[in-house]
N, CA, C, O and the ligand as a Tripos MOL2 file, in Angstrom:
@<TRIPOS>MOLECULE
protein
  229   227    58     0     0
PROTEIN
NO_CHARGES

@<TRIPOS>ATOM
      1 N          50.5940   34.1090   58.8480 N.3       1 MET1
      2 CA         49.9200   34.4850   59.8410 C.3       1 MET1
      3 C          49.6110   33.3540   60.8820 C.2       1 MET1
      4 O          49.3750   32.2110   60.4920 O.2       1 MET1
      5 N          49.6140   33.6880   62.2170 N.am      2 THR2
      6 CA         49.1810   32.6790   63.0660 C.3       2 THR2
      7 C          47.9720   32.4780   63.3570 C.2       2 THR2
      8 O          47.1160   33.1420   62.7730 O.2       2 THR2
      9 N          47.6450   31.6200   64.2240 N.am      3 ASP3
     10 CA         46.1490   31.1800   64.3550 C.3       3 ASP3
     11 C          45.4450   32.4380   64.9030 C.2       3 ASP3
     12 O          44.4210   32.9750   64.4820 O.2       3 ASP3
     13 N          46.2480   32.7880   65.9590 N.am      4 GLU4
     14 CA         45.6930   33.8660   66.8990 C.3       4 GLU4
     15 C          45.3250   35.2050   65.9620 C.2       4 GLU4
     16 O          44.2120   35.7280   65.8950 O.2       4 GLU4
     17 N          46.4450   35.5980   65.3060 N.am      5 GLN5
     18 CA         46.0840   36.7350   64.3550 C.3       5 GLN5
     19 C          45.0110   36.3660   63.2340 C.2       5 GLN5
     20 O          44.4480   37.2620   62.6060 O.2       5 GLN5
     21 N          44.7870   35.2260   63.0390 N.am      6 TRP6
     22 CA         43.8350   35.0080   62.0250 C.3       6 TRP6
     23 C          42.4150   35.0820   62.6930 C.2       6 TRP6
     24 O          41.4730   35.6180   62.1110 O.2       6 TRP6
     25 N          42.3130   34.5670   63.8340 N.am      7 GLU7
     26 CA         40.9730   34.7040   64.5970 C.3       7 GLU7
     27 C          40.8050   36.0330   65.1230 C.2       7 GLU7
     28 O          39.6710   36.4300   65.3900 O.2       7 GLU7
     29 N          41.8870   36.8150   65.3140 N.am      8 ALA8
     30 CA         41.5780   38.2380   65.7510 C.3       8 ALA8
     31 C          40.9430   39.0410   64.6010 C.2       8 ALA8
     32 O          40.4080   40.0950   64.9420 O.2       8 ALA8
     33 N          40.9140   38.7290   63.3400 N.am      9 GLN9
     34 CA         40.1020   39.2570   62.3160 C.3       9 GLN9
     35 C          38.5330   39.1990   62.6060 C.2       9 GLN9
     36 O          37.8340   39.9480   61.9240 O.2       9 GLN9
     37 N          37.9690   38.4560   63.4670 N.am     10 ASN10
     38 CA         36.6900   38.2330   63.8210 C.3      10 ASN10
     39 C          36.3570   39.6410   64.4130 C.2      10 ASN10
     40 O          35.1740   39.9800   64.3870 O.2      10 ASN10
     41 N          37.3760   40.5800   64.9990 N.am     11 GLY11
     42 CA         37.0090   41.7280   65.7540 C.3      11 GLY11
     43 C          36.7800   41.4700   67.0920 C.2      11 GLY11
     44 O          36.7860   40.2990   67.4730 O.2      11 GLY11
     45 N          36.5420   42.5360   68.0050 N.am     12 SER12
     46 CA         36.2540   42.5580   69.2050 C.3      12 SER12
     47 C          35.1870   43.1750   69.7350 C.2      12 SER12
     48 O          35.0900   43.3470   70.9500 O.2      12 SER12
     49 N          34.1030   43.6470   68.7100 N.am     13 LEU13
     50 CA         33.0130   44.2130   69.2820 C.3      13 LEU13
     51 C          32.1550   43.1950   70.1720 C.2      13 LEU13
     52 O          31.9880   41.9850   70.0190 O.2      13 LEU13
     53 N          31.7510   43.9150   70.9800 N.am     14 ALA14
     54 CA         30.6580   43.0430   71.9700 C.3      14 ALA14
     55 C          29.2420   42.9530   70.9870 C.2      14 ALA14
     56 O          28.9480   43.8830   70.2350 O.2      14 ALA14
     57 N          28.5250   41.8770   71.0830 N.am     15 PRO15
     58 CA         27.1420   41.9520   70.2170 C.3      15 PRO15
     59 C          26.4410   43.3020   70.3710 C.2      15 PRO15
     60 O          25.7610   43.6920   69.4220 O.2      15 PRO15
     61 N          26.5250   43.9600   71.3310 N.am     16 ASP16
     62 CA         25.5370   44.9940   71.5600 C.3      16 ASP16
     63 C          26.0940   46.2550   70.8470 C.2      16 ASP16
     64 O          25.3910   47.1030   70.2970 O.2      16 ASP16
     65 N          27.5490   46.2700   70.9340 N.am     17 GLU17
     66 CA         28.3150   47.3930   70.1430 C.3      17 GLU17
     67 C          28.0390   47.2990   68.7430 C.2      17 GLU17
     68 O          27.6210   48.2690   68.1120 O.2      17 GLU17
     69 N          28.2770   46.0470   68.1620 N.am     18 ALA18
     70 CA         28.2230   45.7840   66.8160 C.3      18 ALA18
     71 C          26.8540   46.2990   66.4510 C.2      18 ALA18
     72 O          26.8130   47.2090   65.6230 O.2      18 ALA18
     73 N          25.7670   45.8550   66.9380 N.am     19 ARG19
     74 CA         24.3330   46.4110   66.7720 C.3      19 ARG19
     75 C          24.1540   47.6240   66.6090 C.2      19 ARG19
     76 O          23.5760   48.0460   65.6080 O.2      19 ARG19
     77 N          24.6750   48.5120   67.6820 N.am     20 ALA20
     78 CA         24.7670   49.9800   67.6570 C.3      20 ALA20
     79 C          25.6110   50.5380   66.6440 C.2      20 ALA20
     80 O          25.6410   51.7660   66.5640 O.2      20 ALA20
     81 N          26.2230   49.9330   65.9480 N.am     21 ARG21
     82 CA         26.9370   50.3370   64.7060 C.3      21 ARG21
     83 C          26.3270   49.9630   63.3210 C.2      21 ARG21
     84 O          26.7580   50.2980   62.2170 O.2      21 ARG21
     85 N          25.3110   49.2540   63.5880 N.am     22 GLY22
     86 CA         24.6120   48.6740   62.3100 C.3      22 GLY22
     87 C          25.1600   47.5410   61.7450 C.2      22 GLY22
     88 O          24.7970   47.1690   60.6290 O.2      22 GLY22
     89 N          26.0110   46.9370   62.4000 N.am     23 LEU23
     90 CA         26.8950   45.8410   61.9940 C.3      23 LEU23
     91 C          26.1300   44.5400   62.6030 C.2      23 LEU23
     92 O          25.5060   44.5420   63.6640 O.2      23 LEU23
     93 N          26.2970   43.4310   61.7330 N.am     24 CYS24
     94 CA         25.7520   42.2350   62.2700 C.3      24 CYS24
     95 C          26.6110   41.7170   63.6320 C.2      24 CYS24
     96 O          27.8380   41.6990   63.7350 O.2      24 CYS24
     97 N          25.7310   41.3480   64.5350 N.am     25 TRP25
     98 CA         26.3590   41.0300   65.8660 C.3      25 TRP25
     99 C          27.1350   39.8660   65.8710 C.2      25 TRP25
    100 O          27.8520   39.6770   66.8540 O.2      25 TRP25
    101 N          27.1280   38.9660   64.8660 N.am     26 CYS26
    102 CA         27.6650   37.5950   64.7600 C.3      26 CYS26
    103 C          29.0830   37.9390   64.2540 C.2      26 CYS26
    104 O          30.0890   37.7690   64.9430 O.2      26 CYS26
    105 N          29.0860   38.3230   63.2810 N.am     27 CYS27
    106 CA         30.2250   38.3580   62.2820 C.3      27 CYS27
    107 C          31.1830   39.9530   62.5000 C.2      27 CYS27
    108 O          32.2210   40.0960   61.8530 O.2      27 CYS27
    109 N          30.7420   40.9550   63.3680 N.am     28 ASN28
    110 CA         30.9960   42.0180   63.4810 C.3      28 ASN28
    111 C          31.2840   42.9050   62.3890 C.2      28 ASN28
    112 O          32.2140   43.7110   62.3670 O.2      28 ASN28
    113 N          30.3420   42.6920   61.3830 N.am     29 GLY29
    114 CA         30.3610   43.3500   59.9480 C.3      29 GLY29
    115 C          31.2820   42.6700   59.0740 C.2      29 GLY29
    116 O          31.4160   43.2510   57.9970 O.2      29 GLY29
    117 N          31.9600   41.6140   59.2090 N.am     30 ASN30
    118 CA         32.9260   41.0040   58.3690 C.3      30 ASN30
    119 C          32.0060   40.2370   57.2600 C.2      30 ASN30
    120 O          32.3480   40.2100   56.0780 O.2      30 ASN30
    121 N          31.0310   39.7290   57.6480 N.am     31 GLY31
    122 CA         30.3470   38.9050   56.6140 C.3      31 GLY31
    123 C          30.8900   37.5250   56.5050 C.2      31 GLY31
    124 O          30.5390   36.8240   55.5560 O.2      31 GLY31
    125 N          31.7910   37.0400   57.4820 N.am     32 VAL32
    126 CA         32.1690   35.9940   57.5810 C.3      32 VAL32
    127 C          32.8260   35.7020   59.0320 C.2      32 VAL32
    128 O          33.0620   36.6020   59.8380 O.2      32 VAL32
    129 N          33.0420   34.5800   59.2210 N.am     33 LEU33
    130 CA         33.8130   34.1370   60.7480 C.3      33 LEU33
    131 C          35.1730   33.3410   60.4900 C.2      33 LEU33
    132 O          35.2770   32.4040   59.6980 O.2      33 LEU33
    133 N          36.0030   33.7610   61.1300 N.am     34 TYR34
    134 CA         37.4310   33.3850   60.9780 C.3      34 TYR34
    135 C          37.5810   32.1640   62.1220 C.2      34 TYR34
    136 O          37.3130   32.2800   63.3180 O.2      34 TYR34
    137 N          37.9530   31.2740   61.6170 N.am     35 THR35
    138 CA         38.2730   30.0650   62.6710 C.3      35 THR35
    139 C          39.6300   29.3820   62.1490 C.2      35 THR35
    140 O          39.8610   29.2710   60.9450 O.2      35 THR35
    141 N          40.4890   28.9440   63.1210 N.am     36 ALA36
    142 CA         41.6200   28.3480   63.1090 C.3      36 ALA36
    143 C          42.0050   27.3240   64.1780 C.2      36 ALA36
    144 O          41.7550   27.5790   65.3560 O.2      36 ALA36
    145 N          42.5880   26.2030   63.8350 N.am     37 PHE37
    146 CA         42.8780   25.2440   64.6720 C.3      37 PHE37
    147 C          43.9910   24.6320   64.1770 C.2      37 PHE37
    148 O          43.9480   24.3460   62.9800 O.2      37 PHE37
    149 N          45.1480   24.3100   64.8940 N.am     38 GLY38
    150 CA         46.2290   23.7300   64.3120 C.3      38 GLY38
    151 C          46.9910   24.1450   63.3250 C.2      38 GLY38
    152 O          47.7400   23.3580   62.7470 O.2      38 GLY38
    153 N          46.9000   25.5370   62.9680 N.am     39 GLY39
    154 CA         47.4130   25.9040   61.4790 C.3      39 GLY39
    155 C          46.6530   25.9720   60.6410 C.2      39 GLY39
    156 O          46.9290   26.5700   59.6000 O.2      39 GLY39
    157 N          45.3510   25.3220   60.8630 N.am     40 VAL40
    158 CA         44.5470   25.2350   59.6170 C.3      40 VAL40
    159 C          43.6270   26.4930   59.6030 C.2      40 VAL40
    160 O          42.7210   26.5600   60.4340 O.2      40 VAL40
    161 N          43.8110   27.4540   58.7320 N.am     41 GLN41
    162 CA         43.0650   28.6470   58.9650 C.3      41 GLN41
    163 C          41.7960   28.9160   57.6950 C.2      41 GLN41
    164 O          41.9520   29.0040   56.4780 O.2      41 GLN41
    165 N          40.5920   28.9970   58.4730 N.am     42 ARG42
    166 CA         39.3910   29.0060   57.3140 C.3      42 ARG42
    167 C          38.6830   30.1260   57.5440 C.2      42 ARG42
    168 O          38.8930   30.6150   58.6540 O.2      42 ARG42
    169 N          37.8480   30.7400   56.8040 N.am     43 SER43
    170 CA         36.8210   31.7040   56.7860 C.3      43 SER43
    171 C          35.6080   31.0850   56.4630 C.2      43 SER43
    172 O          35.5850   30.4010   55.4390 O.2      43 SER43
    173 N          34.3690   31.2190   57.2920 N.am     44 VAL44
    174 CA         33.2910   30.6310   56.7150 C.3      44 VAL44
    175 C          32.2890   31.5770   56.7060 C.2      44 VAL44
    176 O          32.4710   32.6010   57.3640 O.2      44 VAL44
    177 N          31.1560   31.4150   56.0200 N.am     45 ARG45
    178 CA         29.9830   32.5000   55.8400 C.3      45 ARG45
    179 C          29.3520   32.5940   57.1430 C.2      45 ARG45
    180 O          29.2610   31.6180   57.8880 O.2      45 ARG45
    181 N          28.8930   33.8080   57.4510 N.am     46 CYS46
    182 CA         28.4140   34.1220   58.6400 C.3      46 CYS46
    183 C          27.0150   33.2970   58.6380 C.2      46 CYS46
    184 O          26.1970   33.3320   57.7180 O.2      46 CYS46
    185 N          26.8820   32.4980   59.9220 N.am     47 PRO47
    186 CA         25.7360   31.7180   60.0890 C.3      47 PRO47
    187 C          24.4750   32.5660   59.9780 C.2      47 PRO47
    188 O          23.4320   32.1090   59.5090 O.2      47 PRO47
    189 N          24.5990   33.7800   60.4100 N.am     48 GLU48
    190 CA         23.3210   34.5280   60.5290 C.3      48 GLU48
    191 C          22.6830   34.7450   59.2110 C.2      48 GLU48
    192 O          21.5010   35.0760   59.1190 O.2      48 GLU48
    193 N          23.4780   34.5560   58.1600 N.am     49 ARG49
    194 CA         23.1730   35.0070   56.8600 C.3      49 ARG49
    195 C          22.7490   36.4670   56.5360 C.2      49 ARG49
    196 O          21.8290   36.8770   55.8270 O.2      49 ARG49
    197 N          23.7070   37.1460   57.2770 N.am     50 CYS50
    198 CA         23.6570   38.6880   56.9100 C.3      50 CYS50
    199 C          24.1960   39.0200   55.6030 C.2      50 CYS50
    200 O          24.9640   38.3070   54.9570 O.2      50 CYS50
    201 N          23.7480   40.1350   55.2660 N.am     51 GLN51
    202 CA         24.0210   40.8430   53.9620 C.3      51 GLN51
    203 C          25.2720   41.6590   54.0850 C.2      51 GLN51
    204 O          25.2960   42.8420   54.4220 O.2      51 GLN51
    205 N          26.3670   40.8750   53.7630 N.am     52 GLY52
    206 CA         27.7530   41.6440   53.7770 C.3      52 GLY52
    207 C          28.0330   42.1980   55.2470 C.2      52 GLY52
    208 O          28.6310   43.2700   55.3410 O.2      52 GLY52
    209 N          27.6750   41.5940   56.2770 N.am     53 GLY53
    210 CA         27.8860   41.9300   57.4440 C.3      53 GLY53
    211 C          27.0060   43.0660   58.1560 C.2      53 GLY53
    212 O          27.1950   43.4080   59.3230 O.2      53 GLY53
    213 N          26.0110   43.6170   57.3120 N.am     54 LYS54
    214 CA         25.2120   44.5370   58.1430 C.3      54 LYS54
    215 C          24.1980   43.7310   58.9300 C.2      54 LYS54
    216 O          24.0100   42.5340   58.7110 O.2      54 LYS54
    217 N          23.5840   44.3910   59.8060 N.am     55 ALA55
    218 CA         22.7900   44.1530   60.7750 C.3      55 ALA55
    219 C          21.5350   44.1140   60.1960 C.2      55 ALA55
    220 O          21.1020   45.0520   59.5270 O.2      55 ALA55
    221 N          20.7490   42.8130   60.4630 N.am     56 LYS56
    222 CA         19.0870   42.8670   59.8250 C.3      56 LYS56
    223 C          18.5260   43.6780   60.5560 C.2      56 LYS56
    224 O          18.9790   44.1530   61.5980 O.2      56 LYS56
    225 N          17.2230   43.9490   59.9280 N.am     57 ARG57
    226 CA         16.1740   44.9060   60.8720 C.3      57 ARG57
    227 C          15.0000   44.0940   60.9740 C.2      57 ARG57
    228 O          14.0230   44.4980   61.6060 O.2      57 ARG57
    229 ZN         26.9460   38.2010   60.1000 Zn       58 ZN58
@<TRIPOS>BOND
     1     1     2 1
     2     2     3 1
     3     3     4 2
     4     3     5 am
     5     5     6 1
     6     6     7 1
     7     7     8 2
     8     7     9 am
     9     9    10 1
    10    10    11 1
    11    11    12 2
    12    11    13 am
    13    13    14 1
    14    14    15 1
    15    15    16 2
    16    15    17 am
    17    17    18 1
    18    18    19 1
    19    19    20 2
    20    19    21 am
    21    21    22 1
    22    22    23 1
    23    23    24 2
    24    23    25 am
    25    25    26 1
    26    26    27 1
    27    27    28 2
    28    27    29 am
    29    29    30 1
    30    30    31 1
    31    31    32 2
    32    31    33 am
    33    33    34 1
    34    34    35 1
    35    35    36 2
    36    35    37 am
    37    37    38 1
    38    38    39 1
    39    39    40 2
    40    39    41 am
    41    41    42 1
    42    42    43 1
    43    43    44 2
    44    43    45 am
    45    45    46 1
    46    46    47 1
    47    47    48 2
    48    47    49 am
    49    49    50 1
    50    50    51 1
    51    51    52 2
    52    51    53 am
    53    53    54 1
    54    54    55 1
    55    55    56 2
    56    55    57 am
    57    57    58 1
    58    58    59 1
    59    59    60 2
    60    59    61 am
    61    61    62 1
    62    62    63 1
    63    63    64 2
    64    63    65 am
    65    65    66 1
    66    66    67 1
    67    67    68 2
    68    67    69 am
    69    69    70 1
    70    70    71 1
    71    71    72 2
    72    71    73 am
    73    73    74 1
    74    74    75 1
    75    75    76 2
    76    75    77 am
    77    77    78 1
    78    78    79 1
    79    79    80 2
    80    79    81 am
    81    81    82 1
    82    82    83 1
    83    83    84 2
    84    83    85 am
    85    85    86 1
    86    86    87 1
    87    87    88 2
    88    87    89 am
    89    89    90 1
    90    90    91 1
    91    91    92 2
    92    91    93 am
    93    93    94 1
    94    94    95 1
    95    95    96 2
    96    95    97 am
    97    97    98 1
    98    98    99 1
    99    99   100 2
   100    99   101 am
   101   101   102 1
   102   102   103 1
   103   103   104 2
   104   103   105 am
   105   105   106 1
   106   106   107 1
   107   107   108 2
   108   107   109 am
   109   109   110 1
   110   110   111 1
   111   111   112 2
   112   111   113 am
   113   113   114 1
   114   114   115 1
   115   115   116 2
   116   115   117 am
   117   117   118 1
   118   118   119 1
   119   119   120 2
   120   119   121 am
   121   121   122 1
   122   122   123 1
   123   123   124 2
   124   123   125 am
   125   125   126 1
   126   126   127 1
   127   127   128 2
   128   127   129 am
   129   129   130 1
   130   130   131 1
   131   131   132 2
   132   131   133 am
   133   133   134 1
   134   134   135 1
   135   135   136 2
   136   135   137 am
   137   137   138 1
   138   138   139 1
   139   139   140 2
   140   139   141 am
   141   141   142 1
   142   142   143 1
   143   143   144 2
   144   143   145 am
   145   145   146 1
   146   146   147 1
   147   147   148 2
   148   147   149 am
   149   149   150 1
   150   150   151 1
   151   151   152 2
   152   151   153 am
   153   153   154 1
   154   154   155 1
   155   155   156 2
   156   155   157 am
   157   157   158 1
   158   158   159 1
   159   159   160 2
   160   159   161 am
   161   161   162 1
   162   162   163 1
   163   163   164 2
   164   163   165 am
   165   165   166 1
   166   166   167 1
   167   167   168 2
   168   167   169 am
   169   169   170 1
   170   170   171 1
   171   171   172 2
   172   171   173 am
   173   173   174 1
   174   174   175 1
   175   175   176 2
   176   175   177 am
   177   177   178 1
   178   178   179 1
   179   179   180 2
   180   179   181 am
   181   181   182 1
   182   182   183 1
   183   183   184 2
   184   183   185 am
   185   185   186 1
   186   186   187 1
   187   187   188 2
   188   187   189 am
   189   189   190 1
   190   190   191 1
   191   191   192 2
   192   191   193 am
   193   193   194 1
   194   194   195 1
   195   195   196 2
   196   195   197 am
   197   197   198 1
   198   198   199 1
   199   199   200 2
   200   199   201 am
   201   201   202 1
   202   202   203 1
   203   203   204 2
   204   203   205 am
   205   205   206 1
   206   206   207 1
   207   207   208 2
   208   207   209 am
   209   209   210 1
   210   210   211 1
   211   211   212 2
   212   211   213 am
   213   213   214 1
   214   214   215 1
   215   215   216 2
   216   215   217 am
   217   217   218 1
   218   218   219 1
   219   219   220 2
   220   219   221 am
   221   221   222 1
   222   222   223 1
   223   223   224 2
   224   223   225 am
   225   225   226 1
   226   226   227 1
   227   227   228 2
@<TRIPOS>SUBSTRUCTURE
     1 MET1         2 RESIDUE 1 A MET
     2 THR2         6 RESIDUE 1 A THR
     3 ASP3        10 RESIDUE 1 A ASP
     4 GLU4        14 RESIDUE 1 A GLU
     5 GLN5        18 RESIDUE 1 A GLN
     6 TRP6        22 RESIDUE 1 A TRP
     7 GLU7        26 RESIDUE 1 A GLU
     8 ALA8        30 RESIDUE 1 A ALA
     9 GLN9        34 RESIDUE 1 A GLN
    10 ASN10       38 RESIDUE 1 A ASN
    11 GLY11       42 RESIDUE 1 A GLY
    12 SER12       46 RESIDUE 1 A SER
    13 LEU13       50 RESIDUE 1 A LEU
    14 ALA14       54 RESIDUE 1 A ALA
    15 PRO15       58 RESIDUE 1 A PRO
    16 ASP16       62 RESIDUE 1 A ASP
    17 GLU17       66 RESIDUE 1 A GLU
    18 ALA18       70 RESIDUE 1 A ALA
    19 ARG19       74 RESIDUE 1 A ARG
    20 ALA20       78 RESIDUE 1 A ALA
    21 ARG21       82 RESIDUE 1 A ARG
    22 GLY22       86 RESIDUE 1 A GLY
    23 LEU23       90 RESIDUE 1 A LEU
    24 CYS24       94 RESIDUE 1 A CYS
    25 TRP25       98 RESIDUE 1 A TRP
    26 CYS26      102 RESIDUE 1 A CYS
    27 CYS27      106 RESIDUE 1 A CYS
    28 ASN28      110 RESIDUE 1 A ASN
    29 GLY29      114 RESIDUE 1 A GLY
    30 ASN30      118 RESIDUE 1 A ASN
    31 GLY31      122 RESIDUE 1 A GLY
    32 VAL32      126 RESIDUE 1 A VAL
    33 LEU33      130 RESIDUE 1 A LEU
    34 TYR34      134 RESIDUE 1 A TYR
    35 THR35      138 RESIDUE 1 A THR
    36 ALA36      142 RESIDUE 1 A ALA
    37 PHE37      146 RESIDUE 1 A PHE
    38 GLY38      150 RESIDUE 1 A GLY
    39 GLY39      154 RESIDUE 1 A GLY
    40 VAL40      158 RESIDUE 1 A VAL
    41 GLN41      162 RESIDUE 1 A GLN
    42 ARG42      166 RESIDUE 1 A ARG
    43 SER43      170 RESIDUE 1 A SER
    44 VAL44      174 RESIDUE 1 A VAL
    45 ARG45      178 RESIDUE 1 A ARG
    46 CYS46      182 RESIDUE 1 A CYS
    47 PRO47      186 RESIDUE 1 A PRO
    48 GLU48      190 RESIDUE 1 A GLU
    49 ARG49      194 RESIDUE 1 A ARG
    50 CYS50      198 RESIDUE 1 A CYS
    51 GLN51      202 RESIDUE 1 A GLN
    52 GLY52      206 RESIDUE 1 A GLY
    53 GLY53      210 RESIDUE 1 A GLY
    54 LYS54      214 RESIDUE 1 A LYS
    55 ALA55      218 RESIDUE 1 A ALA
    56 LYS56      222 RESIDUE 1 A LYS
    57 ARG57      226 RESIDUE 1 A ARG
    58 ZN58       229 GROUP 0 **** ****
């Protein structure tokens, strides 16, 4: 997988769209954020500490 493909897993929802679908605005419902640089591909826990990608109430 290329770095671009890896980061594409973050999804492309705008924060407002994610919220409208009941998903965490930060991670688009993934629960993790995907970051890649120079071929090092990592996933990190969502800094919003959401529950499995669901929006907080
Ligand atoms: Zn989140």
